[in-house]
BAMIKOL-903489 format. One record per residue (C-alpha): residue in three letters; z, y, x. Coordinates in steps of 0.02 Angstrom, whole numbers, plus 32768, in hexadecimal, padded with zeros to 4 digits. Each point is the difference from the previous one (the first is absolute). Layout:
// residues N
ALAZYX;...
END
This chain:
// residues 753
MET29DC62567BA4;ASP808B80788028;THR808D80317F90;ARG7FB880A57FE1;SER7F577FC97FE2;SER804D7F887F7C;PHE806480A47F9D;GLN7F66805D7FF7;LEU7FA77F657FA6;GLY807C7FF97F9F;LEU800480B77FC7;ALA7F467FF17FE5;ILE80107F7E7F93;CYS808380477F9C;ILE7F9C80AD7FDB;PHE7F6C7F927FCD;SER80567F987F80;VAL805280977FB7;THR7F6080577FF9;TYR7FA07F6B7FB3;SER809D80007F79;ALA7FE680AD7FC5;LYS7F4C7FFE7FF4;ALA80007F4A7FA5;LYS807880377F7A;LYS7FAD80597F59;CYS803E80197F58;ASP7FCA7FD27F44;PRO7F9F80937F93;GLY807B806B7FC1;PHE80837FE3808A;TYR8009806280AF;LEU80517FCD80AB;ASP809B805E800C;SER8066803280B1;LYS80547F577FFD;ARG7F5E7FAA7FEC;ASN80137FC57F54;CYS7F99800C7F70;THR803780807F6F;ASP7FB780327F5A;ASP7F97808A8015;ASN802A80877F60;GLU7F4D80267FCB;CYS8045806E7F87;GLY805B806F8058;ASP809A80757FE7;ASN7FC3808D7F9A;GLU7F7680267F7C;SER7F7A8040806A;THR7FF77F608054;SER80027F8D7F62;SER7F7280647FBD;ALA7F99800D8092;ARG80157F3B7FFD;CYS7FE17FEB7F3E;GLY7FBD80947FAB;ALA803E808E7F8F;HIS806C7FD67F82;THR80287F71804E;ASP80B17F99802C;CYS7FFD7F96809B;TYR80797F60801A;ASN80127FBE80AA;THR801A7F307FFF;GLN80137F8E8099;GLY7F6080108062;SER7FAF80537F76;TYR7FF780837F83;TYR7FBA80257F4F;CYS7FE880987F83;THR801B80397F58;CYS7FCE80947F96;LYS809580647FD2;LYS802A80067F4A;GLY7F7780527F93;PHE7F917FEB807C;SER7F737F718014;ASN7F697FE18077;GLN7F577FE57FC9;LEU7FF97F478017;GLY80A47FE97F8F;LYS805B7FA9809A;THR80B17FF98005;ASN80197FD180AE;PHE7F9480368084;THR7FFB801A80C0;SER7F5D805E801A;ARG800D80B37FED;MET7FE180317F41;ASN801C80A17FA4;CYS80657FFF7F66;HIS7FD0805B7F71;ASP805A80507F6A;ILE80137F897F67;ASN7FF5805B7F5C;GLU80847F9F7FAF;CYS7FCD805F7F46;VAL7F737FA57FD0;THR80717F817FCD;ASP808E80147F73;ILE80748013808C;CYS806380857FB0;GLY800C7FB27F41;LEU7FEC80467F51;ASN802280AC7FF2;ALA7FED8042809A;GLU7F7A804B8075;CYS7FEB7FBB80B0;THR7FDC807680A4;ASN7FC17FBA80A4;THR804380338089;PHE7FD77FE780C1;GLY80437F5F8024;SER80617FEC7F5E;PHE800480447F2E;LYS8070804C7F93;CYS80247FEA7F4D;THR8010808E7F89;CYS802A7FF47F3F;LYS7F9380437F87;LYS803280997F96;GLY807E7FBC7F79;PHE80407F958066;THR807D7FE9807A;PRO804D7F858098;GLY80967FD68059;GLU7FB48077807C;ARG7F7B807D8009;THR7F887F988073;PHE80097F3E802A;THR7F9A7F768045;ASN805A7F627FB9;LYS7FC17FF97F44;THR80767F6A7FEB;LYS80AE806D8027;THR7FC3809B7FC4;GLY7FA780117F5F;CYS7FB680987F8A;GLN806D80037F6A;ASN7FBF80697F68;VAL805B80B07FFD;ASP804D801F7F3E;GLU7FC780B28007;CYS8053800F7F52;LEU80AA8006803B;ASN800780BE800F;VAL7F90802A7F58;MET802D80B48017;GLU7FBF801180B3;ARG7F627F9B7FDE;CYS7FCF802A7F56;GLY804980A97FD6;PRO8074801E7F59;ASN7FC77FD07F58;ALA7FA47F698040;ASN801B7F4B8016;CYS7FCC7FA48097;VAL7FAB7F498019;ASP80087F9E80AC;ALA7F6E7FB1801C;LEU7FD47F8580A3;GLY7FEB808E8088;SER800280947F8B;PHE805580417F5B;ASN7FB880577F63;CYS805780887FA5;SER7FE0803B7F47;CYS8041806B7F86;LYS809C7FD57F9F;ASN7FFA801B7F3F;GLY800280AF7FC5;PHE7F9C803580AA;VAL7F5D7FFE802F;SER7F968014809C;THR7FBA80858050;GLY7F747F8E8044;GLU7FD77F607FF4;ALA80677F837F9E;THR803A7FA48096;PHE8028804580AE;THR804D80008091;ASP800680A28045;LYS8083807F7FAF;THR7FD7808C8061;LYS7F4A7FF27FA4;ILE80377FC07F41;GLN80AF80297FB0;CYS80427FD37F52;LYS800680967F88;ALA80537FF87F5C;ASP7F7C7FBE7F7E;LEU7FE780A37F98;CYS7FB37F9B7F77;LEU80A67FB47FC1;SER803C80B97FC2;ARG7F5380397FD7;ILE7F917FEE7F5F;CYS7F5280058005;GLY7FC67FF57F4E;PRO7FB37F8C7F8E;ASN7F697F7E803B;THR8037803980B6;VAL80607F9D8094;CYS805880608087;ARG7FCF7FE080AC;SER807E803080A1;LYS7FB4800E80A0;ALA8037806580A1;GLY809380577FB2;ARG7F9E80397F63;PHE7FCB7FBE7F5E;TYR7F6A80217F86;CYS7FCA7FB97F53;GLU7F6D7F9B7FE4;CYS7FBA7FC37F73;ILE80097F447FD6;GLU7F737F867FFF;GLY7F8B80297F6B;PHE802480BB7FED;SER7FC380978064;SER804480AA8024;ALA7FB380897F8A;SER7FE180658090;GLY7F9C7F808076;GLY806E80068080;ALA80477F598042;ARG80BA80467FF8;VAL804B805E7F7F;THR808A80657FE2;ILE80BB7FD67F99;ARG7FBF803E7F4C;ALA7F497FF5802D;PRO7FBB7F7B7F77;CYS7FA87F5F802B;VAL7F607FE47F92;ALA7FD37F4A7FC3;LEU7F577FE48052;GLU7FA67FC67F5F;SER802480A87FC1;LEU7FBF8067809D;ARG7F67805A7FED;PRO7FA8808D8065;ARG801B80B97FD6;SER7F4B80117FD4;SER7F5D7FBC801C;SER7FEA805E80A1;PHE7FD77F998099;GLN8091805D805C;ASP80787FB27F74;VAL7FBB7F5B8003;ASN80147FE680A9;THR80BB80277FF3;PHE7FFF7F837F69;VAL7FB37F7E806E;GLY807580218095;GLN809C80057F8F;SER7FD17F677FAD;ILE7FB07F8F80A7;LYS80C680258047;SER80527FCC7F57;LEU7F9F7F698017;PHE801C7FDB80BA;LYS80BA7FE67FBD;PHE7FE37F717F9C;GLU803B7F52805C;ASN7FC87F7D7F86;ARG7F2B80497FF2;ASN7FE77F4D7F8A;SER806D80417F75;GLU7FD580437F59;GLU802D80A48013;PHE7FB280178095;HIS7F667FCA7FBC;ARG8014806B7F6D;LEU802F8096804F;ILE7F527FE68072;SER7FA47FFC7F67;ASN805180A07FBA;PHE7FC9805980A5;LEU7F4D7FC97FF5;ASN7FE3802B7F58;ILE806A80BA8014;ILE7F7A801680B1;GLU7F6D7FCD7F89;LYS802E80747F6A;TYR802C80A08079;SER7F587FE28066;ILE7F8580067F7E;LYS8067808A7F98;ALA7FD7806B80A8;ALA7F567FB77FF2;ARG7FE280567F46;ASN801A80A58040;LEU7F6E7FFE8080;SER7F6080597FCF;HIS7F3E7F9E7FF0;GLU7FE87F86809D;GLU809880558061;ILE805E7F8D8084;LYS80AE80158040;ASN805D7F958080;PHE80A58008805B;SER80477F9E8079;THR80A17FE48048;ASP80717F88805A;GLN803C7FB07F53;PHE7F527FEF7F9C;ASP7F4980327FFF;VAL7FC2803D7F6E;ILE7F4280367FB6;ILE7FCF80377F54;GLN7F5D80407FAD;ALA7FCB80337F59;ILE7F5C801E7F9A;ARG7FFA805A7F5C;ASN7F9780297F5D;ASN7FB07F487FF5;THR7FA9801E808C;ILE7FEE7F828085;PRO7FCF802580AD;LYS7F507FBD803A;GLY80407F708072;ARG806B7FC97F5C;ARG808B7F9E807C;ALA809880558033;LYS801D7FCF80C6;LEU80BA803A802F;ALA803F7FD380B3;THR80A28013804F;ALA802C7FF680BB;ASN7FF77F3C7FF0;ASN7FB77FD07F54;ILE7F79802B7F8B;MET7FE07FF37F50;ASP7F477FE77FA4;ILE800680127F40;ASP7F8280247F80;TRP802580A67F9C;ASN7FE17FBB7F5F;SER809B7F86802D;VAL805A80A48037;ALA7FE680557F63;GLY800A7F677F8C;LYS7F9680597F84;GLU7F5780597FD7;SER804180B37FD3;PHE8081803A8066;ASP805E80AA803E;VAL803E7FC98096;ALA7FF27F5D8066;ALA80627FDB809B;ALA80257F7A8088;ALA808D80028089;LEU800F7F838096;ILE80B68005803B;SER801E7F9680A7;ILE80D07FFC8018;LYS80137FDB80AE;GLN80B27FA68015;LEU7FEE7FA87F43;ASP7FC17F538065;CYS80A17FF5805C;LEU806D80017F67;MET7F977FA07F72;GLY80077F2D8013;ALA7F6A7FA4800B;ASN80237F8A7F6C;ILE7F647FC47FA8;SER800C7FDC7F49;ASP7F5B7F877FEF;SER80377F9C80AD;ALA809F7F987FDF;ASP7FD97FA980B0;ASN80967FF48067;GLU7F8F7FD78085;THR7FA980B2800F;LYS804A8090806C;LEU7FC6809E7FB8;GLU800D80AD8066;LEU7FC780AC7FCF;ILE7F75804D8086;SER7FC580A97FA3;GLU805B80987FBC;VAL802F7FF97F35;VAL7F75805B7FBF;THR801B80557F44;ALA7F4C80147FA4;THR7FFA80677F76;VAL7F8D80597F76;THR8012805C7F5B;ASN7FC87F767FA0;THR80947FB27F97;ASP7FB57F557FF0;LYS80017FC980C3;GLU80007F477FD5;ASN7F48800F7FB7;LEU7F9E805C8071;ALA7F39801E7FE4;GLY7FE87FB580A8;ASN80527FC480B1;VAL806180688069;ILE7FF17FE480C1;LEU808E8014805F;THR7FF0800180BD;PHE80AF7FEF807A;LYS800A800180B3;HIS808C7F8C8046;LYS808D802E8052;LYS80157F4B805D;TYR7F8B7F707FE9;ASN80327F4E8044;ASN7F307FB67FD0;GLN80517FB47F77;THR7FC47FF67F36;THR8015808E7FB5;LYS801C802E7F3E;CYS7FD080AE7FA2;VAL80B380137F89;TYR802E80747F7A;TRP80C580267FCE;ASP801C7FC27F59;SER807B808B7FC9;LEU802E7F7D7F64;ALA80337F6C8057;SER8024806E80B2;VAL7F9D7F838079;TRP7F5F80078064;SER7F6D7FA47F8F;THR7F4E7FDD801D;HIS7FD580117F50;GLY7F60806D7FED;CYS7FEC801980C0;MET7F6F7FA08077;LEU7FF5800F80B0;GLN7F5080458030;HIS800A800B80BE;SER80747FF2807C;ASN8003801680C7;ALA808680158092;THR800F80CA7FCB;HIS7FDB80107F3A;THR7FF67F9E7F65;VAL7F96802D7F71;CYS803B7FCF7F50;THR7FB8800D7F4F;CYS806C800E7F69;THR7FDF801A7F43;HIS8096806D7FE0;LEU806A80848056;SER80B17FF48035;SER80627FF680AE;PHE7FAA7F9E8080;ALA80127FAB80A2;VAL7FBB7F788078;LEU80697F6A8022;MET7FE97F9E8087;ALA800B7F3B7FE5;LEU80357F768086;TYR7FDF7F627FC6;GLU80897F7B8058;ILE80127F437FFC;LYS80BF7FDD7FCD;GLY806A7F7F7FBA;PRO7FE57F498005;HIS7F3D80288036;ILE802D802F80AD;TYR805E7F51801C;ASN7F677F9E7FAF;LEU7F728057805F;ASP80617FF580AD;MET80217F347FE1;ILE7F547FF17FD1;THR7FBA806E8089;ILE806A7F938098;VAL7FEA7F4C7F9D;GLY7F4E80357FFD;ILE7FDE802B80BC;ILE80817F7C8033;LEU7F7E7F867FAE;SER7F648059803D;LEU803E7FFF80BD;VAL80237F487FF8;CYS7F357FD77F9B;LEU7FB980918074;PHE803F7F9A80AA;ILE7FD67F517FC1;SER7F4580547FC5;ILE7FF8804780C9;LEU80267F3C803F;THR7F857FCC7F93;PHE7F748077802C;THR802B7FEE80B5;LEU801F7F458023;CYS7F8C7FA27F7A;ARG7F4D7FEC806B;SER7FA27FCC7F5C;ILE800B809A7FBA;LYS7FE1807E808E;SER7F8E807E7FCE;ILE7FE580BE8013;ARG80417FFC7F4F;THR80A67FB6803C;THR800D806E808A;ILE7FFD80907F8B;HIS80807FB67F88;THR80637FD4809D;HIS800980CC8032;LEU802280317F56;CYS80907F897FDE;LEU803D803E80A8;SER800680A17FD2;LEU80507FDE7F52;PHE808F7FA78058;LEU801E808F8082;ALA8009807C7F6C;GLU80707F9E7F81;LEU80687FE0808C;LEU801D80A6803B;PHE8002801F7F3E;LEU808D7F977FDF;ILE8078804180AD;GLY7FC880AC7FF5;ILE7FD1804C7F74;SER80A580427FC8;ARG803F802880C4;THR800C80BB7FDE;GLU80A58026805D;ASN7F8A8023809D;LYS7F7E80877FC8;THR7F9F7FD980A6;GLY80037F437FF7;CYS7FDD80157F46;ALA7F67806C802A;ILE7FC97F6C806C;VAL800C7F807F82;ALA7FA4805A7F83;GLY7F7380178079;PHE7FF87F468039;LEU80147FE17F44;HIS7F6680797FE2;TYR7F907FA48085;LEU802F7F477FD1;PHE7FC680237F4E;LEU7F73804D8031;THR7FC37F848074;SER80157F847F6E;PHE7F7980547F91;ALA7FA58019809B;TRP7FE47F4A8022;MET7FF77FF27F38;LEU7F5080618026;LEU7FCA7F98809F;GLU80117F787F72;GLY7F9B80467F76;VAL7F7D801D8095;GLN7FFE7F688039;LEU7FF67FAF7F4A;TYR7F58807F7FEF;LEU7FAD7FB9809B;MET80207F397FD6;VAL7FC080167F4B;VAL7F6F807E803F;LYS7FD37F898084;VAL80207F4D7FA6;PHE7FB87F8E8080;ASN80188067809C;ALA809280637FDD;LYS802480868087;SER80B78015803C;LEU804A80B4802A;GLN80437FD780B3;LEU80C57FF08028;LYS7FF6809C8076;TYR7FC380767F7E;MET805D7FC17F77;CYS80A2801A8074;LEU7FD180B0802E;PHE7FEA802A7F36;GLY80887FA57FCB;TYR80758042807C;GLY7FAB80AC802F;PHE7FDF80507F64;PRO80AB7FE77FAD;LEU804A804F80B6;LEU7F88809B7FF0;VAL803B80157F55;VAL80B57FF18031;GLY7FED807980A1;ILE7F9E808A7FAD;SER808580017F5E;ALA80938001807E;ALA7FB380868057;ALA7FDF806F7F5C;TYR80AA7FE77FAE;ALA80807F98806C;GLN808180377F84;GLY7FBE7F917F72;TYR80347F6A804E;GLY80A47FB87FC2;THR806980467F7D;LYS80A580107FC6;GLU80077F687F92;TYR7F7B7F908060;CYS7FA07FF080A2;TRP7F49801E7FAC;LEU7F8780837FE0;ASP804D80A37FA8;LEU7FCB80007F44;LYS802B80B27FE5;SER7FA68061807F;GLY7F5F7F867FC5;PHE7FF87FAA80B0;ILE7FF07F5C7FB9;TRP7F4A80297FE2;ALA7FEC7FD480BF;PHE80167F457FC9;LEU7FAA800C7F45;ILE7F7780568039;PRO7FC07F878085;VAL80307F6C7F8F;SER7FA5804F7F83;LEU7F6B8002805A;ILE80187F44803C;ILE80067FC47F43;LEU7F6480677FD0;VAL7F9B7FAE8093;ASN80467F5C7FDC;ALA7FDE80087F59;GLY7F4D802F802A;PHE7FDC7F6E8075;PHE80617F8F7F70;ILE7F79803C7F80;ILE7F6A7FDE8069;THR80497F6C8043;VAL801B7FC27F51;TRP7F4D803F7FC4;ARG7FB37F9A80A4;LEU80627F727FC8;VAL7FBE7FE97F47;ASP7F44800D8052;LYS802A7F768089;PHE803B7F7D7F67;SER7F5480327F9E;SER7F907FE88092;LEU803B7F828094;ASN804D7F717F9B;PRO7FEF7F7F8098;ASP8082806B8060;MET808580017F6E;ASN80977FB58063;GLU7FE880938076;LEU7FF780797F68;LYS80947FB97FBE;LYS805F801880A6;ILE7FC680CB7FFC;ARG80427FF97F42;ALA80A67FB08029;PHE80008088809E;THR7FD2808A7F87;ILE80767FD77F71;THR808A7FF7807D;ALA7FDD80A78059;VAL7FEB80597F53;ALA80B07FB87FCC;GLN8046803D80B2;LEU7FAE80BA7FCA;CYS805C7FFA7F61;LEU80A37FCC8047;LEU7FF9807E8090;GLY7F9C80977FD4;CYS801880177F3C;MET80C67FEB8007;TRP800280B4804E;ILE7FC880357F4E;PHE80A57FB37FB3;GLY8054805A809F;ILE7FC780A67FCB;LEU80207FEB7F37;HIS80B37FD78030;PHE801380C5801E;GLN7FE580267F62;GLU80877FFB7F7B;ASN801D7F677F8D;THR7FB57F83806F;ILE807F7F9E8048;ALA7F967F7F7FD5;MET7F7E80298067;THR808A8006808D;TYR80207F487FEF;ILE7F5B7FCE7FFB;PHE7FE2805B80B2;THR809A7FD38043;ILE7FD07F347FD6;ILE7F5080138035;ASN802A806A80A6;SER80797F878037;LEU7FA37F587FE7;GLN7F73803B8055;GLY80177F778086;VAL80177F757F7A;PHE7F6D80257FA9;ILE7F92800080AE;PHE80407F4C802E;THR7FE27FC57F50;LEU7F48804C7FFA;HIS7FC27FD180BB;CYS80757F60800D;LEU80297FAF7F79;PHE7F5C80127F8F;ASN7FA67FD580B3;LYS7FC17F407FFA;GLN7FFD800280B7;VAL80BA803D801F;ARG80497F8A7F6E;ASP7FB07F70806E;GLU804F803D80AA;TYR80A080197FA3;ALA7FF27F477FC6;LYS7FD57FB180A0;ILE809A80598053;LEU806D7FC97F72;VAL7FC97F4F8016;SER8016800D80CB;ILE80C1803A7FED;CYS800A7F7E7F7A;HIS7FAD7F7D808B;MET8076802C8070;LYS809F7FEA7F86;LYS7FBD7F557FBB;ALA80477F63804F;SER7F867F9A8050;LYS7FF17F937F6C;TYR7F9780887F9F;SER7F94802E8092;GLU7F717F9E7FA8;PHE801B805E7F54;SER8006809C8049;THR7F6B7FE2807A;SER7F9E7FD97F52;SER803980947FAD;THR7FB680638081;GLN7F717FB6800E;GLY7FE5801F7F38;LEU802880B58008;LYS7F8C80088093;SER7F6C7FAD7F8B;THR8029807B7F81;HIS7FE1807F8067;GLU7F657FCF804A;THR7FB47FD97F4A;GLY803E80B57FBD;MET804E7FB97F78;
END
């Protein structure tokens, strides 16, 4: 090869080598090959904000690293995944810092885009107006009272409060508005004009809004009848105040004056107040009958204002009307009285009767009743105070009773009492007045004398130690019942030797009672949540009805067993379950649809007593008890018949007799106990309350005693279980003794001894 060829070959080899080397060199991810053919770090974040946002997303910061990068949300922003560092594109959203206590006390937080700001509440100030670091800048209370004149104005005192202040007038000055104020532009302190004024005897000076006026003190009234009196106008003692005449207009003025003065009394249980009440009623009675004497024969006259209603009637010249009774009626009350009681004697020139209803007096008169010293009784007036009077001077011994009908102003479905005002003792009394009839709107009373009358509503409450005693009896009794019911359910379910349709009924009865009493124990007082309380009441209604439904099925099954002694028919389980659980569900469903508000009260999660909704429980229970009572009567009758005619079958009849006695006892315990429950709502029946509570809370104990402990087969099963347990615990040397004991028990069971 010549020299030229060798040069060309070498050049070609060199070019190929360089080209191959260029193609072969590569950089790692995050690096690039620069002009000098070196791998240099690639800045993925770029040099401007747009590149960073394009790589990481909105409101982010991009940070380059050697061979890579990472993104973070800007301050005040976060991503939806909550990641601090990320490499994929992910938009960051504004954080609402104000959801936390970031500003501290006495400050308000305002969220901004990517940040927040704190401002102090009114009455507080920081070192700066707005801030973001509560540890460095806090809101301190501003003492607004440093400049009293600026805050409250002249003649006022200033009291600083946290974040605020209060102004009040100095001694010798009175406020033109409220006693304490903060706005001096609306309320100022003016000189107390009463300091230099004299109002006269039995008066008091009142200064308000830069003016003064005189007012009669407690127990006195202005002669003019106005609320205020002039400086020299006299204030008359209330007990000496009288109407100007017997005209209804003057009597109405007198009533208005007296009522206003009586309302000024703060202590309405004082002897003075009661004495003034009695005096007021006597004057009303006297002037009303005086006006009635001026009427012609059988004339009726009435008068009505916002103070009182009055109706009067008179007869003359010994002439008694055909009906022989006077019936006077105001807007809300009626009096029915015999004319002979009105006249009081056979010969008379005029006999008149009056009925006066005083509309606001019930708000003033205390409900103290003289012949009931029971501190556990709360009393409340629920009618207008009515004065009934006649010309007969012997109002204590009438020829016949007077019948008064009152319309209720309020009613709470509690016991009502007919009472009269005893003016001598100045208290309400029931003497000589009897309740004839009462409903939600009216009460009818029969009285043997005349006076001022009203209707009191008595609410009988159990207070003092009784509440604690009854609560403890209930809790302990229900806990014992739950334990006994649980043992009974296990007994009826696991003891194969006593399996029958009878024990199936017992099992469902015990299960219903167990759930009912457990719910009663934990839920009867949970009244915080109205809806939850109504649900608890509904379930209690259902579970207790279910218990009574299974009682009825037990009565039916007993009837079938006695009627068909040798070939006793039994109820099918599916039909029993359909009735035992379906019938109560139907009753509760209808009750809830008709009056859902009846479930749950303010005191207990049970059916409402006041509205009468409790009958949704008592009616089906009463029907079940009556039907069961019928079955038991037939059962006992047939049992006596079997005893007299079937001596060979005495063993079978003994079983039926035992079962009958057990079922009758159960009926008394689960049915008749509700009689005590009804009686204990009446007065002076706290003993009934204790009887009801004891029997009701110990239902499970009674069932366990009747159906388990009194049952010989069940006792034998218990004995076997106890012997087996003892046998497992005894040492091997006592095994023979244990075996012989078990055999002895077994032989006893077989012999029926």
